[in-house]
N, C-alpha and C positions, 0 to 999 in steps of 0.2 A: 189428851182430853184432859177437861178441867174437872176439878174435884170442889163441890158446893159443901160449905158447912154444914152438919146437920144442925137443924133449927127445931124447938121445942113446938109441938102441934095445938098447945094450949093458946088462952088469949093472949093479946098482948098486954104488958105489966108497966109500959110507959107511953104515952102520947105527946109528941114535941109540934109544936108549930114550925114550919120550917119558912124559912128565907130562899128562895131559889139563889144559885151561885152561878156563874159557867165554870168554874175553874176548883172551889172547894169540894171536897168528897163527903158524904155522911157514914156513918156506921149502917150496913145494910138493915133495910128494913122489913118489917114482916107484912105490914099491908101501907097503904097510903090512901086518905081519904083528902077529898076536895070539897069545900064547903060551897064552891060557885062553882057552875060550867063553864068547862074551856078545855083546852088542851093542857098537859103536863110532859116536858122533855125530859127522860131520866135517861141514867146508864144501868141497865140491869146487872145482875149477880154473873151473866156471863159473857159482860162487858160489851153487850150491844147498846147502842143509842135508839130509843124508840119515843115517840111522841104516842102518848095515849090521850083519847077523848073520854074527859070525865062528864057527868051529869052532876048538878048541884046534889050534895049530900053523899054522893058516892063511895065507897071504900072498895077497895080491891088486894085482894094479895099480893102484892107486888112486893119482890126483892130487889130496892133499888140501892145503887151508892153513889149517884148525884142525880140531884133534882135541877136543871138548866133554869137561867132567866130566860134565856132567848127562846123564844118558841113554845114559852109558858104562859098561859092567858090565866090561868085559875088562879084564884085567890084564897086564902084560909086555908092552905095545905099542911095537912099533919101528917106525920112520921109515925107510925106505932113499930113497937119495939117489944 
């Protein structure tokens, strides 16, 4: 059974512009925002690889550990911590 780190339930304290990369991990996010519509391919905190569809300006509470360049068409991706 996978154990997840407990995350605070309050608002994010930092927002970082992300450059998608196919092999580099990022620290686990609290949320992801896409400033342009399209897809974002991620690895979630459970280790699943998922392609998510985003609307322009949409923010989702997703705990991602990688945001891939391949299969990601969104631009202006922001990670919230």
